[in-house]
C-alpha positions in Angstrom: 4.4 -34.3 -14.8 3.2 -30.9 -13.5 5.2 -28.1 -14.8 6.9 -26.2 -11.8 8.6 -23.5 -13.9 7.9 -20.2 -11.8 7.5 -18.2 -15.1 4.7 -20.4 -16.5 3.0 -20.0 -12.9 3.3 -16.3 -13.4 1.9 -16.3 -17.0 -1.0 -18.5 -15.8 -2.0 -16.4 -12.9 -1.7 -13.1 -14.9 -3.9 -14.4 -17.8 -6.5 -16.0 -15.2 -6.9 -12.7 -13.1 -10.2 -11.6 -12.8 -9.7 -8.6 -10.6 -6.9 -6.0 -10.9 -5.9 -2.7 -9.4 -3.7 -0.5 -11.8 -1.7 2.4 -10.4 -0.8 5.3 -12.7 2.4 7.3 -11.5 2.5 11.2 -12.0 5.1 10.7 -14.8 2.6 8.7 -16.8 -0.5 10.9 -16.1 1.1 14.4 -16.8 3.7 15.7 -18.7 6.5 18.2 -17.8 4.1 21.0 -18.5 1.6 19.8 -16.1 -0.8 18.8 -18.8 -2.8 15.3 -18.9 -0.8 13.1 -21.0 -3.2 11.7 -23.5 -0.4 9.9 -25.5 0.4 7.8 -22.5 -3.1 7.2 -21.3 -5.1 6.5 -24.4 -3.5 3.1 -24.8 -4.2 2.4 -21.1 -7.9 3.5 -21.4 -8.2 1.2 -24.5 -6.6 -1.8 -22.5 -8.8 -1.3 -19.4 -11.9 -1.3 -21.5 -10.7 -4.6 -23.3 -10.2 -6.1 -20.0 -13.6 -5.1 -18.8 -15.1 -6.4 -21.9 -13.3 -9.7 -21.3 -15.1 -9.7 -18.0 -12.4 -8.7 -15.5 -12.9 -6.0 -12.8 -10.3 -3.2 -12.6 -9.8 -0.5 -10.2 -7.6 2.6 -11.1 -5.5 4.4 -8.7 -4.4 7.7 -10.3 -1.7 10.0 -9.3 -1.5 13.6 -11.0 -4.0 15.9 -9.4 -1.3 18.1 -8.0 0.6 18.2 -11.2 -2.5 19.2 -13.1 -3.4 21.8 -10.6 0.0 23.2 -10.6 -0.1 23.4 -14.5 -3.7 25.0 -14.4 -2.5 27.6 -12.0 0.8 28.2 -13.8 3.0 27.8 -10.7 6.6 26.8 -10.6 7.5 23.5 -9.2 9.3 25.1 -6.5 5.8 26.4 -5.1 5.1 22.9 -4.3 7.6 22.7 -1.3 4.6 24.4 0.7 2.2 21.8 2.0 -1.0 24.2 1.6 0.0 25.1 -1.8 0.2 21.4 -2.7 -3.3 20.9 -1.3 -4.5 23.8 -3.2 -3.2 22.3 -6.5 -4.7 19.1 -5.6 -8.2 20.7 -5.0 -7.9 22.3 -8.5 -6.4 19.4 -10.1 -8.7 16.5 -8.9 -11.6 17.8 -10.8 -9.3 18.2 -14.0 -8.1 14.7 -13.6 -11.6 13.4 -13.4 -12.8 15.5 -16.3 -9.9 14.0 -18.5 -10.6 10.5 -17.5 -14.5 11.0 -18.4 -13.5 12.2 -21.9 -11.0 9.3 -22.2 -13.4 6.5 -21.2 -16.4 7.8 -22.7 -15.4 6.8 -26.0 -15.2 3.3 -24.8 -18.5 3.2 -23.0 -16.9 2.8 -19.6 -18.7 4.7 -16.6 -16.5 6.0 -13.9 -16.7 6.7 -10.2 -14.4 9.0 -8.1 -13.2 7.4 -4.9 -11.2 9.9 -2.8 -9.6 8.1 0.5 -7.9 9.0 3.8 -6.2 7.1 6.2 -9.2 7.0 8.4 -11.0 4.8 5.8 -8.4 2.1 6.6 -7.9 2.8 10.3 -11.4 2.6 11.4 -12.8 -0.9 11.1 -16.4 0.3 10.3 -15.2 2.5 7.6 -12.8 0.0 6.4 -15.9 -2.5 6.0 -17.9 0.3 4.2 -15.3 0.9 1.9 -15.2 -2.8 0.9 -18.8 -3.0 0.4 -18.9 0.4 -1.9 -16.1 -1.0 -3.9 -17.9 -4.4 -4.5 -21.0 -2.5 -5.6 -19.4 -0.2 -8.0 -17.4 -3.3 -9.6 -20.7 -5.3 -9.8 -22.3 -2.5 -11.7 -19.5 -2.5 -14.3 -18.0 0.8 -12.9 -14.4 1.9 -13.2 -13.5 3.4 -9.8 -10.8 6.0 -10.0 -9.0 6.1 -6.7 -6.9 8.8 -5.2 -6.1 10.4 -1.7 -8.3 13.0 -0.7 -5.5 15.5 -0.7 -7.4 18.5 0.0 -8.2 17.3 3.6 -5.7 14.7 4.2 -1.7 15.4 4.3 -0.6 11.7 4.3 0.6 11.9 0.8 1.3 15.5 0.4 3.5 15.9 3.5 6.1 13.8 2.0 8.9 16.2 3.2 8.3 15.8 6.9 7.2 12.1 6.8 9.3 9.7 9.0 9.3 6.0 8.3 6.4 4.1 10.0 4.4 7.3 10.6 2.1 7.0 7.7 -0.3 4.1 6.7 0.2 5.3 3.1 2.4 8.3 2.1 2.2 7.7 -1.6 -0.2 6.1 -4.2 1.7 3.0 -4.6 1.1 1.9 -1.2 -2.5 3.1 -1.3 -3.0 1.0 -4.3 -1.4 -2.0 -2.6 -3.8 -1.6 0.4 -6.8 -1.2 -1.9 -5.7 -4.3 -3.7 -5.3 -6.2 -0.5 -8.7 -5.0 0.8 -10.9 -5.9 -2.2 -8.8 -9.1 -2.6 -7.7 -8.5 -6.1 -5.6 -11.0 -8.2 -3.1 -8.4 -9.5 -1.5 -5.2 -8.5 0.1 -3.2 -11.6 2.3 -0.2 -10.9 2.8 1.5 -14.2 5.9 3.9 -13.8 8.4 5.7 -16.3 11.0 2.9 -15.8 11.2 -0.6 -17.2 10.9 -2.5 -13.9 13.3 -3.1 -11.0 16.8 -2.7 -12.3 20.0 -4.4 -11.7 22.9 -2.1 -10.8 26.0 -2.1 -13.1 29.5 -2.3 -11.8 29.6 1.6 -11.2 26.4 1.3 -9.1 24.2 2.9 -11.9 21.1 1.4 -13.3 21.6 -1.1 -15.9 19.1 -0.6 -18.7 19.4 -4.1 -19.9 19.2 -5.7 -16.7 15.5 -5.7 -15.6 14.9 -8.4 -13.1 11.9 -10.4 -14.6 10.8 -12.2 -11.5 11.0 -11.7 -7.8 9.5 -14.4 -5.2 11.2 -12.8 -2.1 11.7 -9.1 -1.4 15.0 -9.3 0.5 17.3 -6.4 1.8 19.6 -7.0 -1.1 16.6 -6.3 -3.3 15.6 -3.3 -1.7 19.3 -1.9 -1.9 18.5 -2.0 -5.6 15.7 0.6 -5.2 16.4 4.3 -6.1 15.0 7.4 -4.9 11.8 9.2 -5.8 11.1 10.4 -9.4 11.1 14.1 -10.1 7.3 14.6 -10.5 6.1 12.1 -7.9 6.6 11.3 -4.4 7.1 7.6 -4.8 10.1 5.8 -6.2 11.1 2.1 -6.5 11.3 1.6 -2.5 7.8 2.6 -2.1 7.0 0.2 -5.1 8.7 -2.9 -3.5 6.8 -2.0 -0.1 3.6 -2.1 -2.2 4.7 -5.2 -4.0 5.2 -6.7 -0.6 1.8 -6.0 0.6 0.4 -7.5 -2.8 2.5 -10.7 -2.4 1.1 -10.8 1.2 -2.5 -10.8 0.1 -1.7 -13.9 -2.1 -1.7 -11.8 -5.4 0.7 -11.0 -8.1 2.4 -7.6 -8.5 4.0 -6.1 -11.5 6.2 -2.9 -11.9 6.5 -1.9 -15.5 6.9 1.1 -17.9 3.6 2.8 -18.5 5.1 4.9 -21.3 5.1 1.9 -23.7 1.7 1.7 -25.2 1.6 -2.3 -25.3 2.6 -2.7 -21.7 -0.5 -3.3 -20.0 -1.8 -5.6 -22.6 1.3 -7.5 -22.7 0.8 -8.0 -18.7 -2.6 -9.5 -18.9 -1.5 -11.9 -21.7 1.2 -13.2 -19.7 3.9 -11.8 -21.8 7.2 -10.6 -20.5 6.8 -7.1 -19.2 8.6 -5.3 -16.3 9.3 -7.1 -12.9 6.7 -9.6 -11.7 6.4 -10.4 -8.0 5.1 -13.7 -7.4 3.6 -14.6 -3.9 4.2 -17.9 -2.2 2.0 -17.6 0.7 -1.0 -15.6 1.9 -1.8 -13.6 5.0 -5.2 -13.7 6.3 -7.2 -10.4 5.8 -7.4 -9.4 9.4 -3.7 -10.0 10.0 -3.1 -8.0 6.7 -5.2 -5.2 8.2 -3.2 -5.3 11.8 0.3 -5.3 9.6 -0.4 -2.8 6.9 -3.6 -0.9 7.0 -4.5 -0.2 10.7 -3.2 2.9 12.4 -0.8 2.3 15.3 -2.1 4.1 18.3 0.7 3.3 21.0 3.6 1.1 22.0 3.9 -1.7 24.3 7.6 -2.5 25.4 8.1 -6.1 26.6 10.9 -7.9 28.2 13.0 -10.6 26.6 11.2 -13.4 27.9 8.0 -12.2 26.3 9.7 -11.3 23.0 11.1 -14.9 22.8 7.6 -16.3 23.7 5.8 -14.3 20.8 8.6 -14.8 18.3 9.1 -18.6 19.1 5.7 -19.9 19.6 2.1 -19.3 19.7 1.9 -17.3 23.0 -0.5 -14.4 23.6 1.1 -11.1 25.2 0.7 -11.3 29.0 0.7 -8.5 31.3 3.7 -10.1 33.3 6.0 -9.7 30.1 5.3 -6.0 29.7 7.7 -3.4 31.0 5.6 -0.4 30.1 3.1 1.0 27.7 3.5 4.3 25.6 1.1 6.5 23.8 -2.5 6.7 24.0 -4.8 4.0 22.9 -8.1 2.4 23.5 -9.3 -1.3 23.7 -9.5 -3.0 20.2 -6.9 -0.5 18.7 -3.6 -1.6 17.2 -0.5 -1.1 19.3 3.1 -1.5 18.3 5.1 -4.3 20.4 8.8 -3.5 20.8 11.6 -4.8 22.6 13.8 -3.1 25.2 15.9 -1.4 22.4 12.6 0.0 20.9 12.8 -2.3 17.9 9.2 -3.1 16.5 8.8 -6.9 16.1 5.2 -7.2 16.1 1.7 -5.5 16.1 -1.6 -6.5 17.8 -5.0 -5.5 18.7 -5.1 -4.6 22.4 -7.9 -6.0 24.5 -7.3 -2.9 26.9 -7.0 0.8 26.9 -3.6 2.3 28.1 -5.1 3.0 31.4 -6.4 -0.3 32.0 -3.1 -2.0 30.7 -1.1 0.3 33.1 -3.3 -0.9 36.0 -2.5 -4.5 35.1 1.4 -4.0 34.8 1.4 -1.6 37.9 3.2 1.0 35.4 5.8 -1.6 34.6 7.6 -1.7 38.2 5.4 -1.3 41.3 2.3 -3.1 40.2 1.2 -6.8 40.8 4.0 -9.1 39.6 1.5 -11.7 38.3 0.0 -9.6 35.7 -3.4 -9.3 37.3 -5.5 -6.3 38.5 -9.0 -6.4 40.0 -9.4 -9.9 39.0 -8.8 -9.2 35.4 -7.2 -11.8 33.2 -3.6 -11.2 32.3 -3.7 -11.3 28.5 -3.3 -8.0 26.9 -3.1 -9.1 23.3 -4.6 -12.6 22.1 -2.3 -14.5 20.0 -4.8 -14.6 17.1 -4.6 -10.8 17.1 -0.8 -10.6 16.8 1.2 -10.4 13.5 5.0 -10.6 13.6 6.6 -8.0 11.5 9.5 -9.0 9.1 12.4 -6.6 10.0 14.8 -8.1 7.7 
C-alpha cells in the first residue's frame, strides 16, 4: 500500500529536488557590527558546493548589502531611516557583498554571477522572459547566481517605511526569492533566518521556543496570526516569509523556513531531515496565472457590480463590459488590472484586452453609455476568462 504520510512525502521531495532557491536574511549575512558573517556563511557555502557537486542547481538570494555598506561607512543604524542614505549604503555594500562571496566560494571552485533585479524585470513580459532565459543559461553553465534587488536605482525594498499593502510586487527579499523560485520553476525555496521556523504561541502570546510547527499544508488566517514583526536588522519578518511560502506552494514547490545560524541546517533540509517549518503544496497554479497573481504590476482597477462578481467567482465567466461600474487608474491593453467589488475589495486580477480609454467607451463611463456593453461594434469582453485569476482573501 502506498504511504500517504505527509512527512514522508516532504522528505521524498526535498531529497529529490534538483533546483533550489536559497534566501539568506540580513541576520545571517551580517553581524551586529555590520561585517560579513563568515561563521554563519562558511557552512552554507560548503553545503551549496556539495549540492552543486551532486548535480543540483542553486540560486542564492542574499540580503546584507545595506548592512555591509553601513558598516563600511561607520554609520549609526538610525541613519538608515533616510531612503537616500539606504540607497547609498546599498551601493557601497553590494560590491562588498559580492567580494566576500567570491572569496567564500572560490575555495570550492564555484563560479558566481551577480543578478540585480528591479520590479520592472517582473512587470514587463519581455523582460520577464529574458530573465528566465538568462537564469537558465547561468544554471546550465554551472554558475551560482547571487540575486538581490538593485537598491541603488529601485526603492521597492528600501522604502519599507512608506509601503502600503499591495503597492509593491516585492518589498523584501523573501518575496523576491519566491518570485524567482516561481519563475525558474525551482523545486524548493529555502528561507534561512535567525529563528528555528514558524513558532506556536504560548499561553501568554509569546513565542514558544519548543513549539516549532514542522509541517504546513495550508496558509490560513490563523497561521498568519502567528507571524511576528520584522527583525531588527532586516525588513522582512515571519509574515513576509509566509507570503513567500504561499507563492512557492502555488508554484507547486516546497518551502522551508529554518535557522541559518545552525551550521547543519541546510544539509539537513536537503537530506530530508527535520529542520524548521516545511510548507508542502497540494496544487500548482499555471505559470501565466502566477505571473498575473504575484509578479505583474497592477496598473488600474475595474469596479464591477454584484452580478459580475458572482459570475466570476462562481463559474467560468469572462468579465463583460456590462458588469463594469467604472474603471480607475491608467492602464493599456495587455496590462494587469485589479478587479474589485462595489466596496473596493479586490477579489480577482486579470489582463485587460483594452486600455482605460477604450474600456470607458465600452461601458459609457459606468452610467450613460451603451447598456449592452458594446461600443463601435467591439466585443463586450474586457478580460477573458483565461486571463483572470481569483485572489484568495481569507
